[in-house]
C-alpha positions in Angstrom: -4.7 -69.3 -15.9 -7.1 -71.0 -13.6 -8.0 -69.1 -10.7 -8.3 -70.7 -7.3 -9.3 -70.0 -4.0 -8.1 -71.9 -0.7 -9.7 -71.6 2.8 -7.4 -72.1 5.2 -8.6 -72.8 9.1 -6.1 -71.3 11.3 -1.9 -72.3 11.5 -0.9 -75.6 13.0 -2.1 -79.2 12.4 -3.8 -79.1 16.2 -5.6 -76.1 16.1 -5.4 -74.8 12.6 -4.7 -75.5 9.0 -2.2 -78.1 8.8 0.9 -76.1 7.4 2.5 -79.0 5.2 -1.0 -79.3 3.7 -1.4 -75.9 3.6 2.4 -75.3 1.9 2.3 -78.4 -0.5 -1.2 -77.4 -2.0 0.1 -73.1 -3.0 3.2 -75.3 -4.0 1.4 -77.3 -6.5 -0.8 -75.1 -7.9 2.0 -72.4 -8.3 3.8 -75.2 -10.1 0.6 -75.7 -12.6 0.6 -71.6 -13.4 -2.6 -71.7 -11.2 -3.3 -67.9 -9.6 -4.3 -68.5 -5.9 -5.9 -66.3 -3.1 -6.3 -67.3 -0.1 -9.2 -66.6 2.5 -10.2 -67.6 6.0 -13.0 -66.6 8.3 -12.7 -64.1 10.6 -13.4 -65.4 13.9 -12.0 -66.8 16.9 -10.1 -70.5 17.0 -11.9 -72.7 18.8 -8.9 -73.1 21.2 -5.2 -73.0 20.9 -3.1 -75.9 21.5 0.8 -75.6 22.6 2.3 -77.5 19.6 5.4 -78.3 21.5 3.5 -79.9 24.5 0.0 -80.8 23.5 -1.6 -78.8 25.9 -4.4 -76.2 25.7 -3.3 -72.1 26.2 -5.0 -69.6 27.9 -5.5 -67.1 25.2 -7.7 -66.8 22.1 -6.3 -66.4 18.6 -8.5 -65.2 15.5 -8.2 -67.5 12.3 -8.2 -65.5 9.5 -4.7 -63.5 11.7 -3.2 -66.8 11.8 -3.9 -68.2 8.8 -2.3 -65.0 7.2 0.8 -66.6 8.3 0.9 -69.6 5.9 0.4 -67.5 3.3 2.4 -64.2 4.0 -0.2 -62.2 5.0 -2.1 -62.3 1.6 -5.0 -63.2 2.7 -9.1 -62.0 2.4 -12.2 -62.9 4.6 -14.2 -66.0 3.1 -17.2 -63.5 3.7 -16.4 -62.5 0.5 -15.7 -65.2 -1.9 -17.6 -65.4 -4.4 -17.4 -68.7 -6.8 -18.2 -66.4 -9.5 -14.5 -64.9 -9.1 -12.7 -68.3 -9.7 -12.5 -71.8 -11.4 -12.1 -73.7 -8.5 -11.9 -74.0 -4.9 -9.4 -76.3 -2.0 -9.6 -76.8 1.7 -6.7 -78.1 3.1 -6.8 -80.2 6.5 -5.4 -80.1 9.9 -7.9 -80.1 13.4 -9.1 -76.6 12.3 -11.2 -78.0 9.5 -12.9 -79.9 12.3 -12.3 -77.3 15.2 -13.1 -73.5 13.3 -14.3 -74.1 9.8 -16.9 -77.1 11.0 -17.5 -78.2 14.7 -16.9 -82.2 13.2 -14.5 -82.6 16.1 -16.9 -82.4 18.7 -19.9 -83.4 17.3 -19.2 -85.8 14.6 -22.5 -86.7 12.4 -24.4 -83.7 13.9 -22.1 -81.5 13.0 -22.5 -77.8 11.5 -20.2 -75.6 9.5 -19.1 -72.2 10.0 -21.7 -70.2 8.2 -19.2 -67.6 6.0 -17.6 -71.2 5.4 -20.9 -73.2 4.5 -22.2 -70.2 2.2 -19.1 -70.2 0.5 -17.9 -73.8 -0.4 -22.4 -74.2 -0.9 -21.8 -71.2 -3.8 -19.1 -73.3 -5.6 -21.4 -76.3 -5.3 -24.6 -74.7 -7.1 -22.2 -73.3 -9.5 -21.1 -76.9 -10.7 -17.5 -75.2 -10.0 -14.3 -77.7 -8.9 -13.4 -78.4 -5.4 -10.6 -80.6 -3.8 -10.6 -81.1 -0.1 -7.7 -82.6 1.7 -7.3 -84.7 4.8 -10.3 -84.2 7.4 -11.9 -81.2 5.2 -13.8 -83.8 3.4 -15.7 -84.4 6.5 -18.0 -81.4 5.5 -18.6 -82.6 2.3 -22.1 -83.6 3.1 -23.1 -80.3 4.5 -22.1 -78.6 1.5 -23.3 -80.8 -1.4 -26.2 -82.7 0.9 -27.3 -86.2 0.3 -25.1 -88.6 -2.0 -21.8 -86.8 -2.1 -18.6 -89.1 -2.9 -15.3 -88.6 -0.2 -13.0 -89.8 1.4 -10.7 -89.7 4.4 -8.9 -92.4 3.8 -9.5 -95.6 6.2 -10.8 -94.5 9.3 -13.8 -96.1 10.4 -15.4 -93.8 12.4 -14.8 -90.8 10.4 -16.2 -92.9 7.6 -18.8 -93.9 9.4 -19.9 -90.0 10.5 -19.7 -88.9 7.1 -21.9 -91.7 6.0 -24.3 -90.7 8.4 -24.5 -87.3 7.2 -25.8 -88.9 4.0 -22.4 -88.8 1.9 -20.9 -91.9 0.6 -17.3 -92.6 1.9 -15.2 -94.2 -0.2 -11.8 -96.0 1.5 -8.6 -94.5 -0.3 -4.7 -94.9 0.1 -2.4 -91.8 1.0 -1.5 -91.5 -2.7 -4.4 -91.8 -4.3 -7.8 -89.1 -4.7 -11.3 -89.9 -4.7 -13.6 -88.0 -7.2 -17.3 -87.2 -7.2 -17.6 -86.8 -11.0 -21.1 -85.2 -10.7 -20.3 -82.8 -8.4 -16.9 -82.4 -9.0 -15.4 -83.1 -6.1 -11.7 -84.4 -5.3 -10.7 -85.6 -1.9 -7.5 -87.2 -0.9 -6.6 -89.0 2.9 -2.9 -86.7 3.3 -2.2 -86.4 7.3 -5.4 -88.5 7.7 -2.8 -91.4 6.5 0.5 -90.0 5.5 3.6 -90.5 7.6 5.4 -88.0 6.1 5.6 -84.9 4.1 6.6 -86.9 1.3 3.2 -88.7 1.7 1.1 -86.4 2.0 2.4 -84.8 -1.1 1.9 -87.4 -3.1 -2.0 -87.4 -3.0 -2.2 -83.8 -3.0 -0.4 -83.1 -6.2 -2.5 -85.6 -7.7 -5.6 -83.7 -6.1 -4.5 -80.5 -7.6 -4.0 -81.7 -11.0 -7.3 -83.2 -10.9 -8.7 -79.9 -9.8 -7.8 -78.2 -12.5 -8.7 -80.6 -15.0 -12.0 -80.6 -14.0 -11.9 -77.0 -13.8 
């Protein structure tokens, strides 16, 4: 049984983890017989968005507390995540990956990754363990793996340009496929960077999970 760590970034596409992507990832892992533990950083969200109106709300929410909604409370602080305890790592997307796990949404190629998240992801990278990054989450790959890492966010030219400017090598990819950096055991897929519905998102996520488990 493969043990997989999943890092979430809150709860909700506009200010946290994309819920469809997160649940599809957890479902695919369960169907494959993997043992899963979710993690999230114990920090405040960058901001809170009313998902009905799209407007920013005058309140504060914690990323770990909000992410706990997705996995029925079975979640831990990412500060305690160690690669030695797992076979693989997966990060679903959503704006939380670019607002809470990093500041890519605001600084693009000049972005930084939240320190606890960066430490955990780099631990997997240095251990040579398989990892999957979904939707916008691959934007942080150059910060985790350094120069030359290959990955995809789909076909968006601006995001791909920022990825390359950070030292990555972006590869265009359709929604129902994935890209693999074989040397680093990193898998990425566009999901809702391109998906028009949940079935399209599922098509690439299922394949990513299968490939991550194969590499693990």
